[in-house]
C-alpha positions, 0 to 999 in steps of 0.5 A: 567620166573617162575618154581613152586616148588611142593610138589612130590607125594611119594605114594598113601597113603601119603597126607601130608608132613614135610618140615624139611630143606632147603638146599639154602636160599631165593634169592640163585642160585640154579642149575638143579638136586641139592638138595633143601629141605628134605620132611619127611614123616611117612615113608620116608624122601627124598630130592627133586632137583631143575628142572632148573637153576635159583634164588631161592624163597622161599614160605614156610619156613622150619618146615611146614606141607605141602600137597602133590602138594603144592607149596613151592617155586620158581625158576626164571629161567631168573634172573641169568643172571643180577643177575649174575654179582654182586652176582660173586663180593662180596662172600656175596650173602644173603644181595644182594636180601632181604638185606633191610627186614632182616636188623636186623638180623646181630644185633642178629646173629653175623658174626661168625656163617656164619665162623664156623657154616652152614647158617640159613635158612630165618625162623630161622634167622626171628625168632631169630631176633624177639626173641633175641636169641644168636645163639651160644647157640643153639645146631643145630639138623639139616643136618651138625649141621644146626640149624632148626626152632624148635631148636630155639623154643625148645631153648625158651621153655627151657629158659621160664621153668628155675626157675621164670626167665622169666623176664630175657632176658639173654636166652644165659645162657646154661640151668642147668644140669638135665633139661628137654628138649621137642622135637616134634617126627619126622613123622617117629619116630611117624610111628615107635612107632604107628607099634610097638604097633600095633604089641604088641597089634594086634598079638601073638607074641612068640620068640624062640632061637637059636645059630649058629657056624660062622666058615664055613660061615666065612671062606667061606668069607674069601677065596673068598671075594677078588674074589667075589669083583673083579667079582661083584664089591661089597663086600660080607657080611654075610646079603646075607648068612642070606638072601639065608637062610632064603628063603630056610627055609621059602620054607619049612616053608610057614606059616611064610612067610604068613599073617593073613587076617581077618578069612583068611590065605594069602599065597605068592608064592614069597618072598620079603624080608625086610632088617630092616636098622637104619638111622639117622631119625629112622628104615627103612625097605626097601624090597628086591623083589623075594628074592627066585630068586637071588643069593648072589651078587644080593643081596649084590648089592640091600642092596647096593643100599638101603644104598645108597638111605637112606644116600641120602634121595632117598628111595621111598615108593615103596622101603618099601612096600610089604615086606613078612618077615623081618631081622633085624641085631642088631649084627652091634650095638654090640647086643649079643641078643634081641627079635625083633618085628614083622613088621606087617602085617608079621608073622615073623621077624629074628634078628641076633646078633654080632659074639662072640668067646665062648666054645662050645662042638664039639664032646666031646671036648670043642672047641672056636667057632665064634657064633651068637645068633639068635632070631625068634619072629613069630605070634603065631596065624599063626604060630606053635611052631613047625613050628617055632622051625623048621624054625630056625634049618633050617637056622642054618643047611644051615648058618653053612653049606654053601655049602647046600645053593648053592646046595640047599640041 
């Protein structure tokens, strides 16, 4: 029995995706729910798992653009029983099935590649054999350092661009220092670039800054971190302080939680908080829905779940849609101060930064306090400076006096 492997729907607005990486090779045995390949769209990257156990037959190589619903391979569910004994004796399954048509591969791809490096996909092995490429000179950018088809094409392009040495087949030489490398932008990176330019072109973006004394929040976190972890099963982080403070501030200044739609303003009763999280493939902004109804533990659990989904490529399109405001924490990367760019069509974004001890004046005395610069970028077409400054001051007041968040005063 044969089961088709189809490209799943990842959202109504997505019609095609890039088959970025196969985790298995043609002829490999796969188990139910085992990840087969990675799909990359302009918004999300996700893994597609096997629906049944059997032998995999790949129809579409990695690196190809595929439409939603397209069949990229099959699983032969009844091929497992007769094929199992020969697969268990020699511990080298690749030569058992398609060994005959791919005999040239071992000549150009030395055995050392399988010892220390991840195995090559069928498409990559074929390209390596056709072009006579030494895989030892190719830098892999796929998961776990795996060499992709794009990596081999880039290596060939660099070799062809070397000063008038195209005739020499010695592509195994490393490109000279100072060379130029070209790599196609991933769909997610292209989408990020488009949205950033869109925000610059279509909004009247302005940023206001302030600084927050983190002493009270840090002391509160230190006192209750262990008890919080024991009761709720998640760690207490500073992001939940800022989300709760921002929720209260947006209730006071609803324009910053609103959108412009033509000549109308769309006000949102709910606050759907986007949290910018960096990943290997680009910045994604999953949305915590109805953050106004959530406590610290619920917020922390939502963030932990989003991080888990991102790491395992399980983030869905629904996780990214519907945000009304965004928080970005550049402080985790060491940023002291930055100007966050709006996540259109939203009208506001809060930028958090690193906590740094600095001398400040408190009650006419110079003291050392853990301080954080914060930035609020807003669309000046809908938000006036008074509202923006007032919103950021309100966030500052609540984080500096976290008991007010609990009391909602």
